[in-house]
Every structure is written in C-alpha cells, then in structure tokens.
C-alpha angles and dihedrals in degrees: 000000000000125000119260124264124267089250091056092045090052088069090070109103090013120051088005131038116260089267097042106268124135101255094194129093119256122255098271097036096244087122109046129205120285112269101177118174093002086080091072138067121236088248091058092048090054099047116137125199089260095050091046089054089050089054091052092050092048091052090050091048092050091051091052090053091049105040093161092063121089101218095170104065109352106100094191090058091046092052090048089051089051089061090057107030129049094213092061089039090060091050093050092044096055092051094035122241092250090055095058091077113087119242093210145324122244113211140175087268098055107021093106088065087064098036095121090064098043130088117239088247093057091048090053092050089055090050093050100041123046090195096051115119141169115213107208119207133185111285120256120186109200101147116132142150137204119287090245089061091050093052093046091047091056090050091048093053093074098034112040120093133180125207113196112330104311112020100100125169140173095037124141129176101309137070107303100213113028089161101041124198099181139039092245090057091056091052091049088057088057092047095051101036117134111262098164126283094275140350141189108208125194098206118196114192135189129210106200121195125214090262092052097258111149135208118189121215123188128205134173115217125196113193128183112189111211102175102048096032115142093184091069130064119237094263092048097057118092102237092200094060128072097183146330119235128191119179127187120190110217104170150075100032095237091066100024118124097036117132130196122191121191132183105196107209134188101256144078134267116353090343089066096065141033114197140176133185135200117207113191090211091061095035096215142089116249134183110258113205090167095066096109146049114029099344108122117258117240114266097016097097088231095304095111127048118212092249091056093065108114087014090288136004140159135041123348095205100107093063141054111230126218125190103219095181140245125316140176108245140168106246136164108270140163086017098179094134090058086060095047108144089218092064119100120212098229098034103038114016111035125052139149114305099358145005120283101286090193087075096046121095120206127191137178110256138160113253136182111238117213127179122205119196122192112253120238111262095025131098134228132136089234110072093184135012129190115202127200112202124192110239094214099051105018088232120141107241103177140010130194107207120197128194122236090270091060097254120137104250115160132018126201123204125185118196106218126219133162119234104204093187091068094021108234143106119246141169118248121192110019119196130199115195120199097210093193101049099032091234124123142187128220121197138171095047123148103162094116096026140050126308119244116270109227094171096064121119123203123212122238110276095025091118097046123118091242091053088051090055091052093045093049093049092053091061 
C-alpha cells in the first residue's frame, strides 16, 4: 500500500494525536480527551530502576505497618494510604482520585446488555464462569511517547509503503502507519512501537490448571531494540533488524538452563527471523527454525504459541489481514493494581477459571479491530484471529483466537499500563485463556520479582550466537 498524502499527514499533532489517535472525547463523554504525559508527575517521569525499587519497598513497608488495610483491592484503603504516603499519592494522582470509583460492574447476569462493547473472548468467560466480572472505571488516556518518535512518525506517514504483508520500506524510528489503510498496517504499528531502547525483564509466569492449581515459571529476557532505538543515531541502527531477544529459563528446575536467542529481521517466513537455542541436556547451541508461528513457547506448557509473545510477533505471511474498523470496547487499562508489589501470585492473582478480576481495571477505549484469516496452503493452529488494538498506544490489548473449525479456542488479554520513565505503554500482565480446557497462562508478572530495567545498555556482540555459547557454558 502507498503512503498517505501530505495533507493527511498534516493531521498528525492537530486533528489526530502525533501517533494517529483521535485525541477528542467521544460524543457522550464516556471516553475523555487524550491527556498523555500530563497524567504524570516529574518524579514519575524520572524514575530509575533503583528509585522504582525504592518505591516498591516503601509500599511493602507501609503495608506491614498497617496490616488491617487491604492495599491490593480495597480502593477506600488505598485512598486513605494516599493521604499518608507519597508512593500511594503518586498512584492515585496519575489515575485521578475521582477515577478510582467504579462506573459499574459487568457480571454473568448482565453482560449481554453490554455485548456490543465486549470481545468474544470476554463473552465466553462470562458464559463459562458464573463468578467472572469486569469492574469498569472512568476512562483515563495517559499514553505518550518521546518527541523523537512523534517527529519520525510524521515523516513515516508520507514515506512508508507495504507490499503484501511483510515487505515494508521507507520506515525510520517511528510508527510506520499512523493513518492505516489496511489491517496489516495496524499490526505493523504494534510490531514497531517504541518500547525503550533496551530492557532486561524478569518475567514471572503462571501455568494455571482447570482446578486452579498453579505452577510458576521464571525467565529472564534481555531485549535490544534496534529499530526504535533512541540511543543510536540513524546511521548507527541496523536497518535490517527490528530487535534482539535473549531468554534464559531459570525455574522450575526441569526447564531451567534453557536459552533462546532471536534476531527479529524485516522479512517474511523463515527470512524474518534467525533463532538459536541452547538445551542443557545436549550441551550445545543449535539453530532453531521452529521458534515462531504456532510452535509452543518454552515454559508455557503449550498454552502460548511463539507468535503470541508480546500479544503478537513475527511474520504476517500466513494470514490475510482485514481492517474491520474502529470500535469502542471495554479493555483492561491503567492496570497498576495488577502490578501491585503486595500481591502474591497464588493467593491474589491466580484462581480457578480466571485471574482475580477484583484486581483488574477495565475502561472504555477506542480500538482498531483487525481480522486475520489463515491463507489457503499455509498452516497454523489458529484458523482466524481477531485483534483489538488500542488507538492511543498501538498496542494489541486483546485477541480472539479460533481453531481451524471456526470455534473460539483461546483468548488473549493484555493489561495496559503506561511507563512514564521510558516513556511507553506496555501490557503487564498478559493472560491466555484456553476456553476449551479451562486452563490459562499468565505472563509478564513482576509482583513477587524484580521490576524491568529500561536503563540497561548491552555491549556490541552481546546478542551474537557465540556470546550465547559463552553465556550458557558459564551457567
């Protein structure tokens, strides 16, 4: 598809937000205007990994001094804490005290009244679980990105083209298609969104059985973003690489010591990714052409395919992509309570059938809806996928996944929050529900672990296969 005209691109930062969202409120005011970085204090914008850890420890210390307060789900207690403690005060301030009071609760008894604003996956969860609920709060729109990303996005609007699903050209640093015309363009915005220049993520994951039994897996993920990297000048970035990804599995013992290295490349099929794995049982590094598409990701017990990591990743070539349009939907947003450092995985987050919905915050937002249908002659266990993409951040927030017989099978839900110290919007946690077996998988948790380090810098060569060999042998 061709780039947009200069007249269309001129809307960015005026009629549209710098990344292409509608910045205005909706007709009845249930979706307010975009506020972006104004939602955050200067202190929040300047958090470092060390100061964020101090915040976590201060919250934990406050909870120990006030054991009668429920600082995980009780909003009255949280507001009381905000009067006494600056860490809670920051949390309340960025959401807004008036926005802590729920608008309504959708339950199994009344969800059909709101069906036009619910994903098919959410409807199915109501059908399967009588105790499932969605607590809906006033909408807050704090998503924002660095000015460099805004400027590059405006440049991209008139230059970037996409042939087929994966042959993209003319892109530089920012979102490639802020005014999308096709479904594939929307997904490319998700793939190339700014997530920081690098990150080390301590990713705690939960495999939850149908009876509620939980197994925790732990992985450490090193990611170097090459495309949207603000630490490198234009000529220093490798224009063939999107990102480098190195994952080490550290628990449980039966899978510990496995490494996966991925070079995510601009391209389709096997040309769009180079991958290597180290298996401690074999003691060597091997090329891994199967790291992609519907091959199961390590440590998920088959509940997550490789292309579901980060809601979606990898080549688009096995599907045809249809842009359905934009809708108002209830989606998880401003999910700071889901990341509460006081919450325990077994006791507070996971339970039979679904995560603890008392911790989840839902808001009404505009989303792009994209449908992907499996191409004839290709293979994937998902025959159709429906993606819901947040207009403000270009992040995928939910996916309805159907099997090849057309039955709704698995549902993905990403709980959105804005990290002003990057700045970016991300999804943490992400949940994949197997709607047939009753099992589910939770990833991108850090409540009991370490927070991601967005200030880390990786040396040249860190993501090479030879470096992987050295790293694996040191373990």
